[in-house]
C-alpha positions, 0 to 999 in steps of 0.5 A: 839389569838386562832388558830380558829381565827387566821385562820379566820383572815388569811383567811379573808386577803386572801380574801381581797387580792383575791378581790383586784387582781380581782378588785371586787367592793364588796369584802368579809366583816368580818364575823359579818353581821347582822342576819336581812340580813339573811347572818350571817356568810356569806363571802359576804355582802348582795345583793343589788338586792335580799333582800332574799329567802322564801323556801315553804317547804309545796311544797317539793317532794322527789322521788328515795330514796337511791340515791344522787348528781342529777345535772340537765340541760335543754335539747333541748327536753324541758326536764331536764336531771340529774345523780345520784349515788349509787342507783336504780334512779327512782323507785329504792332503794339504792340496787334495780337497784343499779349503781354507776352512772346513768342517768335520764330525768325529764318530767313535771313540778316541781309539777308533774314531772316524773322521767324516768331512761334512763341509769342504775337503775331500769327498765332502757331504757338502761344499766348503762355505769358506773355500778361499778365506776364513780360519776357525779356532774356537767351536761350540755346540749349544743344543742343535746349533753350532757356532764358531769364531771365524777369522775372516782373513781380511788383512795381514794376521793379526790384523783381521776381523773376527765374526760370528758364524753359526750352523743349524744343520750339523755344519752342512752350511753356515750363517754369518752375522753382520757385525764383527770384533774389528781388527786394530791394535788393542782390539779385543777379538774372541777365539775360543769357546767355554766347552761343558757336556754334550750340546752345552749342558751339565753346566754348574748352576751359577753360570747357566744361561750364558756362552762363555768365550776367550780371546786376546788383545791384538798385539797383546800376547801375554794375556787372555780375556774372558766374555759371555753372551746370553745363550739365546742371544748370542747372534746379538752383538749387544748382548755381549759382556766382558770380565772387568774384575771381581768383587772377592769371588764374584765376578763383574761384567761390562759391556765395554771391551776396553773395560776387560781384564786378563783372566789368564797372563803369561810373560812367555807369551801364548797364541789366542786359541786357549782351550778351556773345558769344565771337567765334571768329575774333578769340579775343575776348569782345565785351561790349555794353551802353547807358550812360544812353540809346538813343544811348549805346552802349559796345562792349568786348573781352576775352580771358575772359568776366570780362575785362579789358575794353578799349574798341572803341567808346563812343557818345554819339550812336549812329545819331543817337539822343538820351539820353531813353529806354532803350538795351535790348539789342544782340547780335551772334549768332555765327551772323551773323559772318564767319569772321575776326570783322571783320564782325558784324550787330547786333540791337538794341532801344531805347525812348523819345524819344530813340530816335525821333530819328536812325534812329528805332529806338524799339520795334521789331526793329533789324538793322545791319551793323558791321565791325571794324577791327583794330590 
């Protein structure tokens, strides 16, 4: 048996054991799912709710060439808020208005959106809080406050500290907590948030009172973990808990990040920027993340923020892009979902040679329409 096949076999065994511990109803299956389900190579079986997704590339719009990342959240003022890295944001380029991290407000509909640089970038309303260092991969509006996870860039990636920052004035200025999730091999570092409705509303009863977040352990690209904190104590590190298993369908939580168990796994490896949003029209959670490269996108659905996950799509040449480079973020903001949850708009970011192929999504703000078909 080759080392590659041995690795895949061992990974499959680990996934199965993890699923058993979590009492998951639909554990990962061998990576030979039928192509007709659009899930060839996926670590999870086809969704029993969503038959697939159709991407309408004629609707794609781009902006802000030279800027990447672009996580989004829905603010109480009915606008989307976002963050970008290494560029000038809306109206700028990779050099014109360049900052390490900037924040913007997105007004209007996905067909006719307008991007406004709030903090940093080209002609911003306020000067950059993170002009030289820092990257944001996850952002969340909770009431009138915005939170974000900041890669402090105090080492060689991925050996960096992760800090929580927040804004009480619509991203105009930012504060940072005194504590961090520290760098170091095997350390768990939050990177993205679970998003719901406008200003963190429309949360199912069993999840209310908490903010949920996802991340990976440093040096471990196969597994994604879930944590939470009381929504009014998110700035208090002692309030944080991590999902350590389940009793039936009931999650167990531990304050020790070393006891956290994966809630999502892919032996093909993913980045640490999994996007998860609740789709109220479907009563499902949608998880999206890239595996390996820009054109290799997975979209999954589940009944809980911790799964069990099933596959909506597992793309290898999404948008005609190749595998040389990085797929960064892929988000489905609830603001831009239809009431039945079937029509979505995807905000995504990709980087590298592969991302210049096909639709040429490299280093820019990208929006495209997606339509789900149900079983």
